C-alpha positions as CSV (number, residue, x, y, z in Angstrom):
1,M,77.3,109.9,61.5
2,I,80.5,110.5,62.5
3,R,83.2,107.5,62.7
4,V,85.7,108.4,65.0
5,T,87.6,104.8,65.0
6,D,86.7,101.6,63.1
7,T,84.8,100.2,66.1
8,I,83.3,103.9,67.5
9,V,80.6,105.5,65.2
10,I,78.6,108.3,66.5
11,E,75.0,108.7,65.5
12,E,73.5,111.7,63.8
13,R,70.5,111.8,66.3
14,E,73.3,111.8,69.2
15,L,74.2,115.3,68.4
16,D,72.2,118.6,68.9
17,E,73.3,121.6,66.6
18,R,72.3,125.1,67.7
19,F,73.5,127.8,65.5
20,V,74.0,131.3,67.3
21,R,75.4,134.7,65.9
22,A,79.4,134.9,66.3
23,S,80.8,137.5,68.4
24,G,83.9,140.0,67.4
25,P,84.9,141.5,64.2
26,G,83.2,140.9,60.8
27,G,81.0,143.7,60.1
28,Q,77.6,143.2,58.8
29,N,78.0,139.6,58.1
30,V,78.3,139.0,62.1
31,N,75.1,141.0,62.9
32,K,73.1,139.4,60.6
33,V,74.0,135.6,60.0
34,A,74.1,132.9,62.7
35,T,77.4,131.3,61.5
36,A,78.9,129.9,64.9
37,V,77.9,126.3,66.2
38,Q,77.5,124.9,69.5
39,L,77.4,121.3,69.2
40,R,76.0,119.2,72.1
41,F,76.7,115.8,73.1
42,N,74.6,114.1,76.0
43,V,77.8,111.9,77.3
44,G,75.3,109.9,79.7
45,A,72.6,108.9,77.0
46,S,75.4,108.1,74.3
47,S,76.3,104.4,72.6
48,L,79.7,105.0,73.8
49,A,81.3,102.6,76.6
50,D,81.1,103.3,79.9
51,D,84.9,103.3,80.4
52,I,84.9,106.1,77.4
53,K,82.4,107.8,79.0
54,T,84.1,108.3,82.3
55,R,87.0,109.4,80.3
56,L,85.6,111.7,78.2
57,S,84.0,113.1,81.2
58,T,87.3,114.0,82.8
59,L,88.7,115.1,79.5
60,A,86.1,117.6,79.0
61,G,86.4,119.4,82.1
62,S,84.5,122.6,82.1
63,R,82.8,121.9,78.8
64,M,80.9,119.6,80.4
65,T,77.6,120.8,82.1
66,S,76.3,119.3,85.4
67,E,73.6,117.2,83.3
68,G,76.5,115.3,81.4
69,I,76.4,117.2,78.3
70,L,79.6,118.3,76.5
71,V,79.2,121.7,74.6
72,I,81.7,122.3,72.0
73,D,81.6,126.1,70.6
74,A,83.2,126.4,67.0
75,R,83.3,130.2,65.7
76,E,86.6,130.4,63.8
77,H,85.2,130.3,60.4
78,R,82.9,132.7,58.5
79,T,80.5,129.9,57.1
80,Q,78.4,127.6,58.9
81,A,79.3,124.7,57.1
82,Q,82.9,125.2,58.0
83,N,82.2,126.0,61.7
84,R,80.0,123.0,61.8
85,E,82.7,120.5,60.6
86,A,85.2,122.2,63.1
87,A,83.0,121.2,65.8
88,R,82.4,117.8,64.7
89,A,86.0,117.2,64.1
90,R,86.8,118.1,67.9
91,L,84.2,116.0,69.1
92,A,85.7,113.3,67.0
93,S,89.1,113.9,68.5
94,F,87.8,114.3,72.2
95,I,86.2,110.8,71.9
96,E,89.2,109.4,70.0
97,Q,91.7,110.6,72.9
98,A,89.0,109.3,75.6
99,S,89.2,105.8,73.6
100,R,92.6,105.2,74.3
101,R,93.0,103.4,77.6
102,P,96.1,105.2,80.2
103,K,99.1,102.8,80.3
104,K,99.2,101.4,83.9
105,R,102.2,102.1,85.6
106,R,104.5,99.4,86.9
107,P,106.5,100.2,90.1
108,T,110.1,99.6,89.5
109,K,112.7,99.4,92.4
110,A,115.8,101.6,92.2
111,S,119.0,100.4,91.6
112,K,121.6,99.5,94.1
113,A,124.2,101.8,92.0
114,S,121.6,104.6,92.0
115,R,120.9,104.6,95.8
116,E,124.4,104.5,96.5
117,K,125.1,107.6,94.3
118,R,122.0,109.3,96.0
119,L,123.6,108.9,99.5
120,T,127.0,109.5,98.5
121,T,125.5,113.2,97.0
122,K,123.7,113.8,100.0
123,K,127.2,113.0,102.1
124,K,129.1,115.4,100.0
125,R,126.6,118.1,100.2
126,G,126.1,117.7,104.0
127,E,129.8,118.3,104.5
128,L,129.9,121.2,102.2
129,K,127.3,122.8,104.2
130,S,129.0,121.8,107.7
131,T,132.3,123.7,106.5
132,R,130.3,126.8,106.0
133,G,130.8,129.5,108.6
134,G,129.3,129.0,112.4
135,K,127.9,132.3,114.3
136,P,127.5,135.5,112.2
137,G,129.7,138.1,113.1
138,A,132.5,135.8,114.7
139,E,135.7,136.2,113.1
140,D,137.9,133.1,112.4
């Protein structure tokens, strides 16, 4: 069981872990021991709230398969147990991020002073440009 927040808990049965051989340097250990972890979490069939599911899907991006399964790959440690913990921690942080509702933007009106300032700078810029040379090649 993974406790994400006080209200969000992920059961062990919702997770699917596969252990594969890690790539890269590591000598004999890499060739014979499956230490890398592929954690699979079916977002659609999970016990999460619908709004969290949609935010998690957008947050996951390319880590999400077309079937709606979130795949987290952990291979940074040398042991299976450490990689397993790293994958679970990453899943928990994803869900914790998705559980936060984004703040709604409250549209505001530009102040009168800021509008006037913008117009005066535009006017000055226009005057500066109009004083620049006319036709190329023509001498004053």
